[in-house]
C-alpha positions in Angstrom: 30.0 62.0 67.4 29.3 65.6 69.1 31.9 68.2 69.0 33.2 68.8 73.0 32.4 72.5 73.6 32.7 72.6 77.4 35.2 71.2 79.9 34.7 70.7 83.8 37.9 70.6 85.2 38.2 69.0 89.0 41.0 69.2 91.3 42.4 65.8 91.3 45.3 66.4 93.8 45.8 64.1 96.9 44.2 66.9 99.4 41.0 67.1 97.2 41.0 63.4 96.8 40.7 63.2 100.3 37.8 65.1 100.3 35.8 63.1 97.6 37.0 64.4 94.4 37.4 61.6 92.7 34.0 60.6 93.4 32.8 63.8 92.3 34.4 63.9 89.1 32.8 60.1 88.2 29.4 61.5 89.5 29.7 64.3 87.0 30.6 61.7 83.9 27.5 59.8 85.0 25.3 62.5 85.0 26.6 63.8 81.6 26.1 59.9 80.0 22.7 59.9 81.6 21.6 63.2 79.5 21.5 62.2 75.6 21.0 66.2 74.9 24.8 67.0 76.0 26.6 63.3 76.0 29.4 63.9 74.0 29.8 67.6 74.3 31.1 67.9 77.6 34.2 66.5 79.0 35.4 66.2 82.6 39.2 66.3 83.3 40.9 65.7 86.6 43.7 68.1 86.6 46.4 68.6 89.5 46.0 71.1 92.5 44.4 74.5 91.8 46.2 75.6 94.8 43.2 76.9 96.7 43.1 73.8 99.4 41.4 75.7 101.7 38.1 75.9 99.4 39.0 72.4 97.7 37.6 70.4 96.3 37.3 72.8 93.3 35.5 72.7 89.8 36.1 75.0 87.1 33.9 75.5 84.4 35.2 76.3 80.6 34.8 78.2 78.6 33.1 80.9 81.0 35.5 80.3 83.8 33.2 79.8 86.7 34.9 78.6 89.8 33.2 76.5 92.1 34.4 75.8 95.6 34.0 73.0 98.1 31.9 71.0 95.7 30.8 67.6 96.8 29.9 64.7 95.2 26.2 65.0 95.9 26.4 68.5 93.7 27.4 66.9 90.5 23.6 66.4 89.4 23.0 70.0 90.2 26.1 71.4 88.2 25.0 69.5 85.0 21.1 70.2 85.2 21.8 73.9 86.3 25.0 75.2 85.0 25.3 72.9 81.6 22.0 72.4 80.7 20.2 75.8 81.7 23.2 78.0 81.9 22.6 79.1 85.6 25.5 79.5 87.8 25.3 77.9 91.2 25.3 80.9 93.6 25.8 78.7 97.0 28.8 77.0 95.4 30.8 80.2 94.5 33.8 81.8 96.3 32.6 84.1 99.3 35.5 86.5 100.4 36.0 86.2 104.1 36.8 89.8 104.6 34.4 91.8 102.0 32.1 88.9 101.8 31.6 89.7 98.3 30.8 86.5 95.9 33.2 86.2 93.3 32.5 83.8 90.5 36.1 83.7 88.6 39.4 82.9 89.8 40.9 85.9 88.4 39.0 88.4 90.7 40.1 86.4 94.0 42.6 88.2 96.3 44.2 84.2 96.5 45.1 84.6 92.5 45.6 88.2 91.9 49.1 88.8 93.0 50.4 85.1 91.9 52.6 84.3 88.7 52.5 80.4 88.2 55.4 79.5 86.2 56.5 75.9 87.9 52.8 75.3 88.5 51.5 76.9 85.0 50.1 73.5 84.3 48.8 72.4 87.6 44.9 72.8 87.3 44.8 73.2 83.5 45.7 69.8 82.1 45.1 66.3 82.7 48.4 65.0 83.9 48.1 61.4 82.4 47.5 62.5 78.9 50.8 63.8 77.3 48.7 65.2 74.4 47.3 67.9 76.9 50.9 68.9 78.1 52.5 69.0 74.2 49.3 71.5 73.5 50.8 73.6 76.0 54.4 74.1 74.4 55.4 70.9 76.2 58.5 69.1 74.9 59.3 72.1 72.5 62.3 72.9 74.5 63.9 69.6 74.5 63.3 69.4 70.7 64.9 72.5 70.2 67.8 71.7 72.6 68.5 68.5 70.9 68.4 69.8 67.5 69.2 73.7 67.2 71.7 74.2 70.8 74.9 73.2 71.6 74.7 72.0 75.4 77.1 75.2 76.5 74.4 77.4 75.4 71.7 75.8 77.1 73.6 76.2 80.4 74.4 79.9 79.4 70.9 80.4 79.1 70.0 79.0 82.7 73.0 80.8 84.3 71.7 84.0 82.7 68.2 83.3 83.8 69.6 83.4 87.7 67.5 80.5 88.4 68.8 79.3 92.2 67.9 76.0 93.5 64.6 75.8 95.0 65.1 73.1 97.5 66.7 75.3 99.9 70.2 75.5 99.3 69.7 78.2 96.5 72.9 77.6 94.6 72.8 78.9 91.1 71.2 76.0 88.6 73.3 76.9 85.6 76.7 76.7 87.6 75.7 73.5 89.0 75.0 71.8 85.5 78.4 73.5 84.1 80.5 71.9 87.0 78.9 68.4 86.3 79.5 69.0 82.5 83.0 69.7 83.1 83.6 66.9 85.3 85.6 64.0 84.1 83.6 60.7 84.0 82.4 58.3 81.5 78.9 57.9 82.9 77.1 61.1 84.3 73.2 61.1 86.1 70.6 63.2 86.3 68.7 63.1 89.6 65.6 64.6 90.6 65.2 65.5 94.3 61.6 64.7 95.1 62.4 63.8 98.9 60.1 66.3 100.4 60.4 66.1 104.0 59.2 69.6 105.7 56.3 69.5 107.9 53.5 70.9 106.1 55.3 71.1 102.9 53.8 69.5 99.4 55.0 71.8 96.8 56.7 69.1 94.6 54.1 66.5 95.6 51.7 68.5 93.9 53.7 69.4 90.8 54.5 65.9 90.2 50.9 65.0 90.3 49.8 68.0 88.3 52.4 68.3 85.7 54.9 65.2 85.7 56.0 65.7 81.9 57.6 69.1 83.1 60.0 67.1 85.0 60.7 64.8 82.3 61.1 67.2 80.2 63.5 69.2 82.3 65.7 66.2 83.2 66.2 65.0 79.5 67.3 68.9 78.8 69.5 68.9 81.7 71.1 65.4 80.4 71.6 66.4 77.1 73.3 69.9 78.4 75.8 67.7 80.9 76.4 64.7 79.0 74.3 62.5 80.7 71.9 59.4 79.1 70.4 58.1 82.8 68.3 59.9 85.3 66.7 59.0 88.1 64.0 60.3 90.3 64.1 59.9 94.3 61.0 60.3 95.4 59.3 59.5 99.0 57.0 56.3 98.9 54.5 58.1 100.7 53.4 59.8 97.5 51.6 57.3 95.8 49.6 59.6 93.8 52.7 61.3 92.5 54.5 58.2 91.8 51.5 56.6 89.8 51.2 59.8 87.5 55.2 59.9 87.1 55.1 56.2 86.0 52.5 57.0 83.3 54.1 60.3 82.1 57.3 58.0 81.7 55.8 55.4 80.0 53.7 57.9 77.6 57.1 59.8 77.2 58.8 56.5 76.0 56.0 55.3 73.8 56.1 58.9 72.0 60.0 59.0 71.4 60.6 61.3 74.0 62.3 59.2 76.1 64.6 56.1 75.6 67.2 55.4 72.8 67.6 57.8 70.0 65.2 60.6 71.3 63.1 62.3 68.4 65.4 60.2 65.8 68.5 62.0 66.9 71.8 60.4 68.6 70.6 61.2 72.2 69.4 58.7 74.6 68.1 59.1 77.7 66.1 56.9 80.2 64.5 57.5 83.6 64.3 55.1 86.5 62.3 56.2 90.1 64.0 55.2 93.3 61.8 55.4 96.5 62.9 56.9 100.0 61.6 55.6 103.0 60.8 59.1 104.7 63.8 60.2 106.1 64.3 64.2 106.4 68.0 63.8 106.0 67.6 62.3 102.7 66.8 65.5 101.0 70.2 66.7 101.6 71.6 65.5 98.4 74.8 63.4 99.4 72.3 61.5 102.0 70.0 61.0 99.1 72.7 59.6 96.9 74.0 57.2 99.7 70.1 56.0 99.8 69.9 55.5 96.1 72.7 53.3 96.3 71.4 50.8 98.9 73.2 52.6 101.8 72.4 54.4 105.1 71.2 57.6 104.4 73.8 59.8 106.0 75.6 62.9 104.4 78.9 63.1 103.2 81.9 65.5 103.8 81.9 67.8 100.9 84.3 68.2 98.9 83.9 66.3 96.7 80.8 67.4 95.4 78.0 65.1 93.7 78.9 66.9 90.2 82.4 65.6 90.7 81.9 62.3 92.5 78.0 61.4 92.9 75.7 58.5 92.1 78.1 55.4 92.3 81.1 57.8 92.4 80.0 59.4 89.1 79.7 63.1 88.3 76.0 63.5 89.2 73.6 66.7 88.7 71.0 67.1 91.7 67.9 69.6 91.4 64.7 69.3 93.2 61.2 69.4 91.5 60.4 72.9 91.5 63.5 73.9 90.2 63.6 71.2 87.4 59.8 72.7 86.6 60.9 75.9 85.8 63.6 74.8 83.0 61.4 74.0 79.8 59.7 77.7 80.5 63.1 79.5 80.6 64.1 77.9 77.4 60.9 78.7 75.6 60.6 82.3 77.0 64.4 83.2 77.2 66.5 84.1 80.1 65.9 87.8 79.7 62.1 86.9 80.7 62.7 85.0 83.6 65.7 87.3 85.0 62.8 90.2 84.5 61.1 88.9 87.7 62.2 88.9 91.3 64.9 90.7 93.2 68.6 91.3 92.0 70.0 88.1 93.3 66.9 86.0 93.7 65.2 85.7 90.1 61.8 84.4 89.0 59.2 83.2 91.3 58.9 81.0 94.3 56.3 78.5 95.1 55.0 78.4 99.0 52.9 75.7 100.8 50.9 78.4 102.8 49.6 76.9 106.0 48.3 77.6 109.7 46.2 80.1 111.1 45.1 81.7 107.9 41.9 82.1 106.1 43.4 80.8 102.8 45.2 77.7 103.2 46.8 76.7 99.7 49.8 76.4 97.3 51.2 79.8 95.8 53.2 80.9 93.4 54.6 84.7 93.7 57.6 86.8 92.3 60.6 87.0 94.5 60.6 90.2 96.4 56.7 89.7 97.1 56.4 91.1 100.9 55.4 88.5 103.5 52.3 91.0 104.1 51.3 90.5 100.8 51.4 86.7 100.8 49.8 86.5 104.5 47.2 89.2 104.2 46.5 89.8 100.5 46.8 86.2 99.0 46.3 84.4 102.4 43.2 86.4 103.5 44.4 87.5 106.9 44.2 85.5 109.9 41.2 83.1 110.9 38.6 84.4 113.1 39.7 87.7 113.4 42.6 86.8 115.6 45.8 88.8 115.7 48.9 87.9 113.6 51.7 86.6 116.1 54.6 85.3 113.5 55.2 83.1 110.6 57.8 80.3 110.3 59.3 80.1 106.8 61.7 77.4 106.0 60.2 74.5 107.8 62.4 73.2 110.7 65.6 74.9 109.3 63.9 78.2 109.0 63.0 80.6 111.9 60.1 82.6 113.2 59.4 86.2 111.8 57.2 88.9 113.6 55.0 91.5 112.5 57.9 94.1 112.2 59.2 91.6 109.4 55.8 91.8 107.4 57.2 94.3 104.8 60.5 92.2 104.0 60.6 91.4 100.5 60.7 87.3 100.1 64.0 86.2 98.6 67.1 84.2 99.8 69.3 86.7 101.1 66.7 88.9 103.0 65.3 85.8 104.6 68.8 84.9 105.9 69.4 88.2 107.1 66.6 88.3 109.3 67.2 84.8 110.7 65.2 82.8 108.7 65.6 81.1 105.3 63.7 80.2 102.2 64.1 76.7 102.7 61.9 74.3 100.1 59.0 76.8 100.8 56.9 76.0 103.6 55.3 79.0 105.4 53.3 78.4 108.6 51.2 81.2 110.2 50.7 81.9 114.0 48.3 83.9 115.9 48.1 85.1 119.2 46.8 81.6 120.5 50.1 80.0 119.7 53.2 79.5 121.9 56.5 80.4 120.6 58.5 78.3 123.1 56.2 75.1 122.2 56.5 75.7 118.4 60.5 76.1 118.9 60.2 72.7 120.9 57.8 70.9 118.2 60.7 72.0 115.5 63.5 70.6 117.6 61.4 67.2 118.3 61.3 67.0 114.4 64.7 67.4 113.9 66.0 65.0 117.0 63.6 61.9 115.3 65.2 62.7 111.6 68.5 63.3 112.7 70.7 60.4 110.9 73.0 60.6 114.0 76.3 60.8 112.3 77.9 63.7 113.8 77.8 64.5 117.5 76.8 68.0 117.4 73.4 67.2 115.8 72.7 63.8 117.5 73.9 64.8 120.8 73.4 68.8 120.8 69.8 68.9 119.4 68.6 66.4 122.0 70.0 68.6 124.7 68.4 71.8 123.2 64.9 69.7 122.9 65.1 68.7 126.4 66.3 72.3 127.5 62.9 73.3 125.8 61.0 70.5 127.3 62.3 71.8 130.8 60.7 75.4 130.1 57.7 74.1 128.9 57.0 72.1 132.1 57.6 75.3 134.5 60.9 74.0 135.3 63.4 76.2 133.8 65.6 78.9 135.1 67.1 81.9 133.5 70.6 79.9 133.1 68.6 77.9 130.6 68.0 80.9 128.1 71.5 81.5 127.7 72.6 77.6 127.6 70.1 77.6 124.7 71.8 80.3 122.9 75.3 78.9 123.4 74.6 75.2 122.6 72.4 76.6 119.2 75.8 78.3 118.2 77.7 75.6 118.7 75.8 73.1 116.5 75.4 75.7 113.8 79.1 76.1 113.7 80.3 72.2 114.1 77.5 70.0 112.5 78.1 68.0 109.4 75.5 69.1 106.9 72.7 71.5 106.4 70.0 69.9 108.8 72.2 70.0 111.6 73.8 73.7 110.8 70.1 75.2 110.4 68.2 73.1 113.1 68.7 75.8 116.1 67.2 78.1 113.7 63.7 77.8 115.3 65.3 78.5 118.9 67.5 81.3 118.1 64.7 83.3 116.1 62.4 82.8 118.6 65.0 84.0 121.3 65.5 86.9 119.3 62.1 87.9 118.4 60.1 86.6 121.7 62.3 87.1 124.5 59.9 88.0 126.9 57.6 85.2 126.3 61.1 82.7 127.3 61.4 84.8 130.3 57.6 84.7 131.3 57.8 80.9 131.2 60.8 80.7 133.3 60.5 83.6 135.9 56.3 83.6 136.1 55.9 80.0 135.1 53.1 81.3 132.7 52.2 80.1 129.2 49.8 82.9 128.3 48.7 81.3 124.8 48.0 78.3 127.1 49.7 75.9 125.3 52.2 74.4 127.8 49.8 72.1 129.6 52.0 71.8 132.7 51.7 75.4 133.3 47.9 75.3 132.6 45.6 75.1 136.1 42.0 74.0 135.7 40.3 75.4 139.2 36.8 74.8 140.7 35.1 78.3 141.4 33.4 77.5 144.9 30.7 80.1 144.3 29.5 78.8 140.9 30.0 75.0 141.7 26.5 73.2 142.5 28.1 69.8 143.0 26.4 68.0 140.1 29.4 65.7 139.8 29.3 65.7 135.9 32.9 66.7 136.1 33.6 63.6 138.4 32.4 61.4 135.7 34.5 62.6 132.9 37.6 62.9 134.5 39.7 60.1 133.6 42.5 60.5 136.4 39.8 61.0 139.1 41.5 64.2 140.1 38.2 65.9 141.2 36.9 65.3 144.4 33.6 66.5 146.7 30.5 65.9 148.1 27.3 65.6 145.9 25.6 69.1 145.8 28.8 70.9 147.4 31.5 72.6 145.5 34.1 70.2 144.4 38.0 70.6 143.7 40.7 69.6 141.4 43.8 67.9 142.8 46.4 69.6 140.5 48.8 66.5 141.1 46.5 64.2 139.5 45.0 66.6 136.7 46.4 66.0 133.4 45.0 69.2 132.0 42.9 67.6 129.2 39.7 69.9 129.7 37.4 67.0 129.7 35.7 68.9 132.8 35.5 72.2 131.9 33.8 70.9 128.6 31.4 68.9 130.5 30.3 71.8 133.1 26.9 73.2 132.4 27.4 76.1 135.2 30.6 77.8 134.0 32.2 76.9 137.2 35.6 75.6 135.8 38.0 78.0 134.8 41.4 77.5 133.1 44.3 79.6 134.4 47.5 79.9 132.3 
């Protein structure tokens, strides 16, 4: 049997699978199998997300580290014949920097990766997530083994406390302290819960970790269980993550078969099992008490705290809830030490943070940077700047609960406290970049629409207040607003923040307040001038036909869905603004540039 001396790593995450990466991997295997000279010496491995989603599907060649981007299934034959057999790199598959136009053949030389430090994502894009052996080969389950046989539970908790790790799900509560509270709580049964109910629009951090490195979560949950005195764990994951669920099930089965889950783990007195609970896509169930209600088969609604889940959680038993990214850090901290982890980040926010970088940016993808990295570094160095040379306008951090930050905030070091101080928040890690063509009023309306849809309705400030906020924003974007509406927006937002029951309601007005603070003139323009310069508020737009350019060809008449355009053939036409739905079909069809869009 030939010795494997070359590996081809392909991205097997959800995003790249949607671009036929699975077919690509199979084509590569077929090409290898059809070539007797290399059969048995080259292995294709489907990994998790490489992070560089903008350029997926990704193929990485080892041991030479060549990094191919936007690879199609039809490229498989060329990769095998040219790169593997002849040792020649395929120039047209290499990455070209959008700014410098430099062709780069290794990921370490790309701006996207240079300032990243992957801890939670350490194994994503490196190991086969369906092979426990590959996880073990990268120090997997070493931390669990040492914990069980060499460390007391309190020592483990003290290590996590000393590391400064804070919850990555949005709250930022010290992880070690939460573990200690649960350990010290009285109860004959305790639970460990992994919160994988990732609901922010555009966020896919937790999904990618579970797809690319599920064993890290299993190991972390087992360590937590040993530290707090639990013997049962639950993963609450949204049912819309089928690939993550499949790989998690495989990982749990492999861990059980290897003696790393179940009864008497590694021959010790410690036993721990994990079951999976499915969420139905309710954003509010990301809040830990609503999550617990849902796992119990009840309506997913948050409860008043105290008592906290650490005292009375799942079926009124002490329960520790951590999100996926938080747990992904645990094995590394125990392997490398609290001081190592605490050496990264800022004074009050240690370690790294994973962000889903999206929007009007060249390098869309999943990134992990040390806390304290500035927004400018993330957007322009890692993100590669704004698409099509457009001007940066704002960045929304923290998803629907966060705020829109402007150019004056670009040099702000990213951490929990700094983002709160400037009117936004870390959240779970969504980061949406906006350019000059985006309207900040309609952006606030979009996030409020999401919040209104996702509110559980339990408390009036969130249920009614956010509905009124959304109605006011809708009124403004339709050109019907008055100045009093702007003051009403701020007053209602403050009341909702102060009186809502849970974090969803308390943070829901953030997009409104931050855009009022940072883009006041844009709101005034909508209200007083009835204009949306960005051209996003359709009710304020007008399509008009210029009399001197219109030849009366009637092409626009034929495509108008509402019969809003009238006129005699070979004579200038007119658009009835009352019937026009601003679809733009007429402008697209016009061959004489006689139709103008007026904002």
